[in-house]
Each structure stands twice: as C-alpha cells, then as structure tokens.
SETORLUM-969274 format. One record per atom (N, C-alpha, C): residue in one letter; x negated, y negated, z negated. Coordinates in steps of 0.05 Angstrom, whole numbers, padded with zeros to 5 digits, always signed. Layout:
! SETORLUM-969274
AXYZ;...
//
This chain:
! SETORLUM-969274
X+00237-00623-00102;X+00253-00612-00081;X+00237-00592-00064;X+00211-00598-00060;X+00195-00580-00044;X+00193-00552-00057;X+00189-00551-00083;X+00187-00526-00097;X+00213-00510-00094;X+00236-00523-00095;X+00262-00510-00092;X+00263-00497-00064;X+00254-00512-00044;X+00254-00502-00016;X+00236-00478-00014;X+00213-00479-00028;X+00195-00456-00027;X+00207-00431-00039;X+00223-00435-00061;X+00237-00413-00074;X+00258-00401-00055;X+00271-00418-00040;X+00291-00409-00021;X+00278-00393+00002;X+00255-00402+00011;X+00240-00387+00032;X+00231-00360+00021;X+00223-00359-00004;X+00216-00333-00016;X+00240-00314-00016;X+00263-00325-00022;X+00287-00308-00021;X+00293-00298+00007;X+00289-00315+00027;X+00293-00307+00055;X+00273-00285+00062;X+00249-00288+00053;X+00228-00268+00059;X+00235-00241+00047;X+00245-00241+00022;X+00253-00216+00009;X+00276-00202+00024;X+00294-00218+00034;X+00316-00207+00050;X+00306-00193+00075;X+00286-00205+00088;X+00274-00193+00112;X+00259-00167+00105;X+00247-00168+00082;X+00232-00144+00072;X+00251-00120+00067;X+00274-00126+00056;X+00293-00105+00050;X+00303-00091+00076;X+00312-00107+00095;X+00323-00095+00120;X+00300-00083+00136;X+00276-00095+00135;X+00254-00083+00149;X+00247-00055+00139;X+00248-00052+00112;X+00242-00026+00100;X+00263-00006+00106;X+00289-00014+00106;X+00311+00004+00113;X+00306+00016+00141;X+00300-00001+00160;X+00297+00007+00188;X+00271+00024+00192;X+00250+00016+00178;X+00225+00031+00180;X+00228+00060+00169;X+00241+00062+00146;X+00245+00089+00135;X+00263+00106+00153;X+00284+00094+00163;X+00303+00108+00180;X+00289+00118+00205;X+00273+00101+00218;X+00259+00109+00242;X+00237+00129+00237;X+00223+00126+00215;X+00201+00144+00208;X+00210+00173+00203;X+00233+00176+00189;X+00243+00203+00183;X+00250+00217+00209;X+00263+00204+00227;X+00271+00216+00252;X+00247+00224+00269;X+00227+00206+00270;X+00203+00212+00286;X+00187+00234+00274;X+00185+00236+00248;X+00170+00257+00235;X+00182+00284+00242;X+00209+00286+00242;X+00222+00311+00249;X+00218+00317+00279;X+00220+00297+00296;X+00218+00301+00325;X+00190+00311+00332;X+00169+00300+00320;X+00142+00308+00326;X+00132+00332+00311;X+00148+00342+00292;X+00140+00365+00276;X+00118+00357+00257;X+00117+00332+00248;X+00097+00322+00229;X+00111+00317+00203;X+00098+00324+00181;X+00111+00322+00155;X+00115+00293+00147;X+00135+00288+00130;X+00141+00261+00121;X+00117+00249+00105;X+00103+00267+00091;X+00079+00258+00075;X+00059+00245+00094;X+00053+00258+00116;X+00033+00247+00135;X+00043+00222+00149;X+00069+00221+00156;X+00080+00196+00167;X+00077+00174+00147;X+00082+00180+00121;X+00078+00160+00100;X+00049+00151+00097;X+00031+00171+00100;X+00002+00166+00097;X-00009+00149+00120;X+00003+00151+00143;X-00008+00138+00166;X+00009+00115+00177;X+00030+00122+00192;X+00046+00101+00206;X+00058+00082+00186;X+00072+00092+00166;X+00086+00074+00147;X+00065+00059+00130;X+00045+00073+00120;X+00024+00060+00103;X+00009+00039+00118;X+00001+00044+00143;X-00013+00024+00159;X+00005+00001+00165;X+00030+00006+00171;X+00049-00015+00178;X+00054-00033+00154;X+00059-00022+00130;X+00065-00038+00107;X+00040-00052+00096;X+00016-00044+00105;X-00008-00057+00097;X-00017-00080+00115;X-00001-00085+00136;X-00007-00107+00154;X-00011-00134+00141;X+00007-00141+00121;X+00002-00167+00108;X-00025-00168+00093;X-00033-00146+00080;X-00059-00146+00066;X-00081-00150+00086;X-00079-00138+00109;X-00099-00140+00130;X-00102-00169+00139;X-00079-00182+00145;X-00079-00209+00155;X-00091-00228+00134;X-00081-00225+00109;X-00090-00243+00087;X-00120-00239+00081;X-00129-00215+00080;X-00158-00210+00073;X-00176-00219+00096;X-00169-00213+00121;X-00186-00222+00143;X-00187-00252+00144;X-00164-00265+00141;X-00163-00295+00141;X-00179-00306+00119;X-00177-00294+00095;X-00192-00304+00071;X-00222-00300+00075;X-00230-00277+00087;X-00259-00272+00091;X-00270-00293+00111;X-00255-00299+00132;X-00264-00318+00152;X-00267-00346+00140;X-00250-00352+00120;X-00252-00378+00107;X-00272-00379+00084;X-00285-00356+00079;X-00304-00355+00058;X-00292-00351+00030;X-00266-00344+00030;X-00253-00339+00004;X-00255-00309-00004;X-00279-00301-00011;X-00284-00273-00016;X-00268-00262-00040;X-00264-00279-00060;X-00249-00270-00083;X-00220-00263-00076;X-00209-00279-00058;X-00181-00273-00049;X-00180-00248-00032;X-00200-00245-00014;X-00201-00222+00004;X-00203-00196-00011;X-00223-00195-00030;X-00227-00170-00045;X-00206-00167-00067;X-00199-00189-00080;X-00178-00189-00101;X-00152-00180-00090;X-00145-00187-00066;X-00120-00179-00053;X-00119-00149-00050;X-00140-00136-00042;X-00141-00107-00038;X-00140-00092-00064;X-00158-00100-00083;X-00159-00087-00109;X-00132-00091-00124;X-00122-00115-00124;X-00097-00121-00137;X-00074-00106-00125;X-00073-00104-00098;X-00052-00090-00084;X-00052-00061-00092;X-00076-00049-00093;X-00077-00020-00100;X-00067-00015-00128;X-00073-00033-00147;X-00063-00030-00174;X-00033-00034-00175;X-00023-00053-00160;X+00006-00058-00158;X+00020-00033-00147;X+00008-00022-00126;X+00020+00002-00112;X+00025+00025-00132;X+00005+00031-00149;X+00007+00053-00167;X+00023+00045-00192;X+00015+00024-00205;X+00027+00016-00230;X+00056+00007-00228;X+00061-00012-00209;X+00088-00023-00207;X+00106-00009-00187;X+00096-00004-00163;X+00113+00006-00142;X+00120+00036-00146;X+00100+00052-00152;X+00106+00080-00157;X+00122+00083-00183;X+00117+00065-00202;X+00132+00066-00227;X+00161+00059-00223;X+00166+00038-00208;X+00194+00030-00202;X+00208+00051-00186;X+00194+00063-00166;X+00206+00084-00150;X+00214+00108-00167;X+00197+00115-00186;X+00203+00138-00203;X+00226+00133-00222;X+00229+00108-00231;X+00252+00101-00248;X+00278+00103-00233;X+00277+00094-00208;X+00301+00095-00191;X+00309+00124-00185;X+00289+00140-00179;X+00295+00169-00173;X+00270+00185-00179;X+00272+00206-00196;X+00250+00223-00202;X+00237+00233-00176;X+00211+00230-00173;X+00197+00236-00149;X+00184+00264-00150;X+00193+00281-00132;X+00181+00308-00130;X+00156+00306-00113;X+00134+00316-00124;X+00108+00313-00111;X+00100+00339-00097;X+00092+00337-00072;X+00084+00362-00058;X+00056+00370-00067;X+00050+00396-00066;X+00024+00406-00074;X+00002+00394-00056;X+00009+00389-00031;X-00011+00378-00012;X-00021+00351-00021;X-00003+00335-00033;X-00011+00308-00042;X-00031+00310-00065;X-00026+00330-00083;X-00044+00333-00106;X-00071+00346-00098;X-00070+00365-00080;X-00094+00379-00072;X-00112+00363-00054;X-00100+00347-00036;X-00115+00333-00015;X-00115+00303-00017;X-00091+00291-00013;X-00090+00262-00009;X-00098+00245-00033;X-00088+00252-00057;X-00095+00237-00081;X-00125+00239-00087;X-00137+00263-00086;X-00166+00264-00090;X-00182+00248-00070;X-00172+00247-00045;X-00185+00231-00024;X-00184+00201-00032;X-00160+00192-00041;X-00157+00165-00050;X-00176+00158-00073;X-00178+00176-00092;X-00196+00172-00115;X-00225+00171-00105;X-00233+00189-00087;X-00260+00189-00077;X-00267+00163-00063;X-00248+00153-00047;X-00253+00128-00033;X-00255+00104-00052;X-00240+00106-00074;X-00241+00085-00095;X-00269+00085-00108;X-00280+00108-00113;X-00307+00110-00123;X-00327+00100-00103;X-00322+00105-00077;X-00340+00095-00056;X-00341+00065-00056;X-00317+00053-00060;X-00316+00023-00061;X-00333+00013-00084;X-00331+00026-00107;X-00346+00017-00130;X-00376+00019-00124;X-00385+00041-00111;X-00413+00044-00105;X-00422+00022-00085;X-00405+00016-00066;X-00412-00004-00045;X-00416-00032-00057;X-00399-00039-00076;X-00399-00067-00086;X-00419-00072-00108;X-00433-00051-00117;X-00452-00054-00139;X-00475-00073-00132;X-00481-00075-00106;X-00503-00093-00098;X-00493-00122-00095;X-00468-00127-00101;X-00457-00154-00100;X-00447-00163-00073;X-00444-00145-00054;X-00434-00153-00028;X-00423-00129-00012;X-00406-00134+00007;X-00397-00114+00026;X-00406-00124+00053;X-00428-00113+00064;X-00441-00123+00088;X-00432-00108+00113;X-00445-00114+00135;X-00438-00102+00161;X-00440-00072+00161;X-00461-00061+00149;X-00465-00032+00148;X-00442-00019+00132;X-00435-00031+00110;X-00413-00021+00093;X-00387-00022+00109;X-00384-00043+00124;X-00359-00046+00140;X-00357-00024+00161;X-00378-00018+00175;X-00378+00003+00195;X-00371+00030+00182;X-00383+00035+00159;X-00378+00060+00144;X-00348+00063+00137;X-00337+00041+00128;X-00308+00041+00120;X-00290+00045+00144;X-00295+00031+00166;X-00278+00033+00189;X-00279+00061+00202;X-00303+00072+00203;X-00306+00100+00213;X-00291+00119+00195;X-00292+00113+00169;X-00279+00130+00150;X-00248+00131+00154;X-00236+00108+00159;X-00207+00108+00163;X-00199+00122+00189;X-00216+00121+00209;X-00210+00136+00234;X-00211+00166+00229;X-00231+00175+00214;X-00234+00203+00207;X-00211+00212+00190;X-00202+00196+00170;X-00180+00203+00153;X-00154+00206+00168;X-00149+00188+00187;X-00125+00189+00203;X-00124+00215+00220;X-00147+00221+00232;X-00149+00246+00248;X-00145+00270+00231;X-00157+00270+00207;X-00155+00293+00189;X-00126+00297+00180;X-00112+00275+00173;X-00085+00276+00164;X-00067+00289+00185;X-00071+00280+00210;X-00054+00291+00232;X-00060+00321+00236;X-00085+00328+00237;X-00092+00356+00241;X-00082+00374+00218;X-00085+00363+00194;X-00076+00378+00170;X-00046+00382+00170;X-00031+00361+00179;X-00002+00363+00180;X+00007+00384+00200;X-00006+00385+00223;X+00003+00404+00244;X+00000+00433+00234;X-00019+00437+00215;X-00023+00464+00204;X-00003+00470+00183;X+00005+00449+00168;X+00023+00453+00145;X+00053+00449+00151;X+00059+00441+00175;X+00087+00435+00182;X+00105+00459+00178;X+00128+00455+00165;X+00147+00477+00161;X+00160+00484+00187;X+00167+00510+00190;X+00181+00519+00214;X+00208+00505+00216;X+00221+00500+00193;X+00247+00487+00193;X+00245+00459+00205;X+00224+00444+00199;X+00221+00418+00211;X+00218+00419+00241;X+00203+00439+00251;X+00199+00442+00280;X+00226+00448+00293;X+00242+00466+00281;X+00268+00473+00292;X+00286+00449+00293;X+00285+00432+00272;X+00302+00408+00271;X+00293+00389+00294;X+00267+00387+00297;X+00257+00368+00317;X+00266+00375+00345;X+00269+00400+00351;X+00277+00409+00378;X+00306+00402+00384;X+00322+00397+00364;X+00350+00391+00368;X+00355+00362+00373;X+00335+00345+00369;X+00338+00316+00372;X+00336+00308+00402;X+00353+00291+00410;X+00353+00282+00438;X+00333+00259+00442;X+00325+00255+00467;X+00305+00235+00473;X+00314+00207+00466;X+00340+00202+00471;X+00350+00175+00465;X+00349+00169+00435;X+00353+00189+00419;X+00351+00186+00390;X+00322+00179+00382;X+00303+00192+00395;X+00274+00187+00390;X+00267+00159+00398;X+00277+00150+00421;X+00271+00122+00430;X+00283+00102+00411;X+00307+00107+00402;X+00321+00089+00384;X+00305+00087+00358;X+00294+00110+00349;X+00279+00110+00324;X+00253+00093+00326;X+00240+00094+00349;X+00216+00078+00354;X+00224+00048+00352;X+00246+00041+00364;X+00256+00013+00363;X+00261+00005+00334;X+00273+00023+00318;X+00278+00017+00290;X+00252+00013+00275;X+00232+00030+00281;X+00206+00027+00267;X+00192+00001+00274;X+00192-00006+00300;X+00179-00031+00308;X+00193-00055+00296;X+00220-00055+00297;X+00235-00077+00286;X+00231-00079+00256;X+00230-00056+00243;X+00225-00055+00214;X+00198-00067+00207;X+00177-00059+00222;X+00150-00069+00217;X+00148-00099+00221;X+00162-00109+00242;X+00162-00138+00248;X+00175-00153+00225;X+00198-00143+00216;X+00212-00156+00193;X+00195-00155+00168;X+00182-00132+00163;X+00165-00130+00139;X+00142-00149+00140;X+00129-00151+00163;X+00106-00169+00166;X+00115-00198+00163;X+00136-00206+00178;X+00146-00234+00177;X+00156-00241+00149;X+00170-00222+00137;X+00181-00227+00110;X+00159-00230+00089;X+00138-00214+00092;X+00116-00215+00072;X+00101-00241+00074;X+00096-00250+00099;X+00082-00275+00103;X+00098-00299+00092;X+00124-00298+00097;X+00142-00319+00088;X+00141-00320+00057;X+00142-00296+00045;X+00142-00294+00016;X+00116-00302+00004;X+00094-00291+00015;X+00067-00297+00004;X+00060-00326+00007;X+00063-00337+00031;X+00055-00365+00035;X+00069-00384+00016;X+00095-00380+00011;X+00109-00398-00007;X+00104-00392-00036;X+00098-00366-00043;X+00091-00359-00070;X+00064-00371-00077;X+00045-00372-00058;X+00019-00384-00062;X+00021-00414-00067;X+00039-00427-00052;X+00043-00455-00056;X+00054-00461-00084;X+00073-00444-00092;X+00085-00447-00119;X+00063-00443-00140;X+00046-00421-00136;X+00025-00415-00156;X+00004-00437-00157;X-00004-00448-00134;X-00024-00469-00133;X-00015-00494-00147;X+00011-00499-00147;X+00022-00523-00160;X+00018-00521-00190;X+00013-00497-00201;X+00008-00493-00229;X-00021-00490-00236;X-00039-00495-00216;X-00068-00494-00221;X-00079-00466-00226;X-00070-00446-00212;X-00080-00419-00215;X-00106-00415-00200;X-00126-00400-00211;X-00152-00396-00199;X-00150-00378-00175;X-00171-00379-00158;X-00172-00364-00133;X-00171-00334-00138;X-00188-00324-00157;X-00189-00295-00162;X-00162-00285-00174;X-00152-00301-00193;X-00126-00293-00206;X-00104-00292-00185;X-00104-00312-00167;X-00084-00312-00146;X-00086-00288-00128;X-00111-00281-00121;X-00115-00258-00104;X-00106-00232-00117;X-00112-00229-00143;X-00105-00204-00158;X-00076-00202-00165;X-00062-00224-00166;X-00034-00223-00175;X-00014-00233-00153;X-00012-00259-00149;X+00008-00270-00131;X+00005-00260-00103;X-00019-00262-00092;X-00023-00252-00065;X-00021-00222-00063;X-00032-00208-00083;X-00031-00179-00083;X-00002-00168-00085;X+00013-00180-00103;X+00041-00172-00106;X+00057-00179-00081;X+00052-00203-00070;X+00066-00212-00046;X+00061-00194-00022;X+00035-00188-00017;X+00029-00171+00006;X+00036-00142+00001;X+00042-00134-00024;X+00051-00107-00030;X+00081-00104-00029;X+00095-00126-00024;X+00124-00124-00023;X+00135-00104-00002;X+00122-00102+00022;X+00131-00082+00041;X+00129-00054+00030;X+00107-00048+00015;X+00104-00021+00003;X+00125-00017-00019;X+00131-00038-00034;X+00151-00037-00055;X+00178-00030-00044;X+00187-00047-00025;X+00214-00043-00014;X+00216-00016+00000;X+00195-00009+00016;X+00196+00016+00031;X+00197+00040+00013;X+00180+00040-00008;X+00179+00062-00027;X+00205+00065-00043;X+00216+00042-00051;X+00241+00043-00066;X+00264+00054-00048;X+00265+00044-00024;X+00286+00054-00005;X+00282+00084+00000;X+00257+00092+00004;X+00252+00121+00009;X+00259+00138-00015;X+00253+00128-00039;X+00259+00143-00063;X+00289+00145-00067;X+00303+00123-00061;X+00332+00122-00065;X+00346+00141-00045;X+00334+00145-00022;X+00345+00163-00002;X+00336+00192-00005;X+00319+00196-00026;X+00311+00224-00031;X+00287+00233-00015;X+00272+00214-00002;X+00249+00221+00014;X+00224+00217-00003;X+00219+00234-00022;X+00197+00231-00041;X+00169+00231-00027;X+00165+00249-00007;X+00140+00250+00006;X+00133+00225+00021;X+00153+00212+00032;X+00148+00187+00046;X+00141+00165+00026;X+00153+00165+00003;X+00148+00146-00018;X+00119+00149-00028;X+00111+00173-00036;X+00084+00178-00046;X+00064+00174-00024;X+00069+00184+00001;X+00051+00180+00023;X+00046+00151+00029;X+00067+00134+00027;X+00064+00106+00032;X+00044+00093+00012;X+00047+00100-00013;X+00029+00088-00034;X+00000+00098-00030;X-00004+00124-00029;X-00031+00135-00026;X-00044+00126+00000;X-00028+00127+00022;X-00039+00118+00048;X-00046+00089+00048;X-00029+00072+00035;X-00035+00043+00034;X-00060+00037+00019;X-00064+00051-00003;X-00088+00047-00019;X-00114+00054-00004;X-00112+00077+00011;X-00135+00085+00027;X-00140+00065+00050;X-00118+00057+00063;X-00120+00038+00085;X-00130+00011+00075;X-00121+00002+00052;X-00130-00023+00041;X-00160-00024+00037;X-00172-00003+00026;X-00200-00003+00021;X-00216+00001+00047;X-00210+00021+00062;X-00226+00028+00085;X-00222+00010+00109;X-00197+00006+00117;X-00191-00010+00141;X-00193-00040+00136;X-00179-00049+00115;X-00178-00078+00110;X-00204-00090+00101;X-00217-00077+00081;X-00243-00087+00073;X-00264-00082+00094;X-00261-00060+00109;X-00280-00054+00130;X-00279-00075+00152;X-00255-00080+00162;X-00252-00100+00183;X-00260-00128+00174;X-00252-00135+00149;X-00259-00161+00138;X-00289-00165+00136;X-00303-00144+00127;X-00332-00147+00124;X-00346-00147+00151;X-00334-00135+00172;X-00346-00136+00199;X-00344-00164+00210;X-00322-00177+00204;X-00318-00205+00214;X-00335-00224+00198;X-00335-00221+00172;X-00351-00239+00155;X-00357-00224+00129;X-00382-00221+00122;X-00390-00206+00098;X-00375-00217+00073;X-00369-00199+00055;X-00354-00206+00031;X-00373-00207+00006;X-00374-00229-00007;X-00389-00232-00032;X-00373-00222-00055;X-00385-00206-00073;X-00370-00194-00095;X-00378-00207-00121;X-00359-00218-00136;X-00364-00230-00162;X-00364-00208-00183;X-00379-00213-00205;X-00381-00193-00227;X-00354-00187-00239;X-00336-00206-00240;X-00310-00202-00253;X-00294-00180-00238;X-00297-00178-00212;X-00282-00159-00196;X-00290-00130-00203;X-00314-00126-00213;X-00323-00099-00220;X-00305-00087-00241;X-00296-00104-00260;X-00277-00095-00281;X-00251-00087-00268;X-00241-00102-00249;X-00215-00097-00236;X-00217-00071-00219;X-00240-00067-00206;X-00243-00042-00191;X-00243-00018-00210;X-00255-00021-00234;X-00254+00000-00254;X-00226+00006-00263;X-00210-00015-00266;X-00182-00011-00274;X-00166+00002-00251;X-00172-00005-00226;X-00160+00008-00203;X-00166+00038-00203;X-00191+00045-00210;X-00199+00073-00211;X-00183+00088-00233;X-00180+00074-00256;X-00165+00086-00278;X-00136+00092-00271;X-00123+00074-00257;X-00096+00078-00247;X-00095+00102-00228;X-00115+00104-00211;X-00116+00126-00191;X-00120+00153-00205;X-00138+00154-00224;X-00144+00179-00238;X-00120+00189-00255;X-00104+00171-00266;X-00082+00179-00283;X-00060+00192-00267;X-00060+00189-00241;X-00040+00202-00224;X-00043+00232-00224;X-00067+00242-00227;X-00071+00271-00226;X-00056+00286-00248;X-00060+00279-00274;X-00045+00292-00295;X-00015+00287-00293;X-00007+00263-00285;X+00021+00256-00282;X+00035+00274-00261;X+00022+00276-00238;X+00033+00292-00216;X+00033+00322-00222;X+00013+00331-00237;X+00011+00359-00243;X+00031+00368-00265;X+00043+00349-00279;X+00062+00356-00300;X+00089+00363-00287;X+00091+00388-00277;X+00116+00397-00265;X+00119+00388-00236;X+00098+00378-00224;X+00098+00368-00197;X+00119+00347-00191;X+00124+00330-00211;X+00143+00308-00209;X+00132+00284-00223;X+00141+00260-00214;X+00136+00236-00229;X+00163+00228-00241;X+00166+00233-00267;X+00192+00228-00280;X+00197+00199-00286;X+00221+00193-00295;X+00228+00165-00302;X+00211+00155-00325;X+00205+00173-00345;X+00188+00165-00367;X+00160+00159-00358;X+00150+00174-00339;X+00123+00169-00328;X+00123+00144-00312;X+00146+00138-00299;X+00149+00113-00284;X+00147+00089-00303;X+00160+00091-00326;X+00159+00070-00346;X+00131+00067-00356;X+00116+00089-00360;X+00088+00089-00369;X+00071+00074-00349;X+00075+00079-00323;X+00059+00065-00302;X+00065+00035-00302;X+00091+00028-00304;X+00098-00001-00305;X+00086-00014-00329;X+00087-00001-00352;X+00076-00012-00377;X+00046-00017-00374;X+00033+00002-00360;X+00004-00001-00355;X-00001-00026-00337;X+00016-00030-00317;X+00012-00053-00300;X+00017-00079-00315;X+00038-00079-00332;X+00043-00103-00348;X+00020-00110-00366;X+00008-00089-00377;X-00016-00092-00394;X-00039-00104-00378;X-00042-00096-00353;X-00063-00106-00336;X-00059-00136-00330;X-00034-00144-00325;X-00027-00172-00320;X-00033-00189-00345;X-00026-00178-00368;X-00032-00192-00393;X-00062-00196-00396;X-00078-00176-00389;X-00107-00178-00390;X-00117-00200-00371;X-00105-00202-00347;X-00113-00222-00328;X-00106-00250-00338;X-00083-00253-00351;X-00075-00278-00362;X-00094-00287-00384;X-00103-00267-00401;X-00122-00273-00422;X-00148-00282-00410;X-00157-00268-00389;X-00183-00275-00376;X-00181-00301-00362;X-00158-00307-00351;X-00153-00333-00337;X-00155-00356-00356;
//
C-alpha cells in the first residue's frame, strides 16, 4: 500500500510541475520583452536558475550528509538528461530553431565549463578552492549574459516592451514566482517518492544519483522546455537547457563544495566523459541548418537510452 501511495504522490508532483512550467514560461516571455532582454538570456539565467533549484537542494543536502556520489552524480546525471532526453523530447515535439548566439557563445561556454569540471575532479575531490572558483565563475557568467543580451537585443523587442503596461509586468512576476514555487515543490514531491520507490528495489547510491535523482530533479527543465517548445519559444527552450547545465556545474557543485568538500569516485570520471560527449555533439547538430530536427531529437534520446543501458550493465 505504501508503494501505491508513493506512486500517487509522484503523480501529484508531476501535475505541479506541469502548471509551474506553464506559468514560468508565460511570465518569463512577458518580462523578457518588457526589459528588452532576449528570450535566450532569460532562459540562460532566470529560467535556468529557477528550474535548477531542486538540483541545488538535493546536492547541498547530499554533500552535508557525506553522500558525495549522490551530490556529484545528481549534477552529472542531470546534465546528461538535459541534453539527451529533454532537448531530444523538445525537438520531437517541435523542431527547434537555434540562434547563432547560442552556437557562437553559450554552447561553447557550456562545453568549456564541462572540461573545467573534468580538470577539477582529476585529483579525486572538489575542495574549497575549487568551490570558490566555480561560484565566482557563475557570477561572471550571469553578468556576461546580461551585458551580451543588451548589446544583441532586437529593436523590435524593445518596441514591444514599451507597449506593455506596468500591471502586466507585475502580473508576470507573480506568474514567475508562482511557477518557480510549483516547480520546486513538485520536483521535491516527485524526487522524494521516486527515491523511496527506487530504494525498495536495492538501487546503489551512485546509480540513484545518476538516474532516479537526476531525472527527478530535471523534471522542471523537462516540463519547462517542452512547454516552451510547444509554444514556439525555441530560444527559451535551448537557453533553459544550456543555462541549467552551466548552473548545475558552477553554482550547485560550487556551493556544495563550499559547505562540505565533495569526494570523487573513479566511476564518475566515465560519466563526466559521457556528459562531455553529449555536450560536444550539440555543435554539429545545431550547425546543421541551425535547427534541431525531430530526427536529431530521436538521435539524442537514443543516446540517452544507451547511456541508461550502460548504467544498468555497470550496476
């Protein structure tokens, strides 16, 4: 009976995630127009940071409890889920048109930060100095994204923003906050009960961090990106994924290691390498006509399924 109750709570959590994503996307689009900031940057910062809140809470809590495999596995697994599963599903639902800015700037930054993570963990730990470096890095990235957006903003967006009334802007902020609260609450409800279900089957700590916890904490990104893609807001969808991956590495691992150093197991090195492979494959995919087609979406999902099969074999 308890397992059935857990499944019902997972369903309730997913419902909260859906409505939270709807409101977050709605509010974000209006605010981006009002401020004259591109949807890509809103996705890279506000939406990405908001949807990564569950990863932050889970990784910090795990680090404090000495569960380093869960803390690091959650971040690495979430980044793989974001590209392989979430971007793949979003592309299948609606072909994603990719802006040149994403290919020239944001995706290479994400890849560079992924290589930085690999370099940091080679000594078997993420210590205080590494944490400071990562936290400073996310602050610099956020500032750079905002400055870059103000330079690249289209005149049309600025004209649209001037026509919006203040009460519409205030309402959009309320939508965003409500959406983030629903996403956070829904993800915790889903993750907590999914972990209970997984533990009942004797799943290992690292496997749980890379799969169940990673997928669960990535549900806000999944729902938000799918909703954005369905509504035709491709930049928000791509920005959410790229921004979340950057935030996961720099902010979440940075803060977690400042609170309590993270010990790195040798197995995770392989998973970080796979995360890098998923990141690198985005460049040729996005450059092929500056779109992520449905076929490429299927390719990404197939790659993620292959990764899960590898984890099951290793488990």
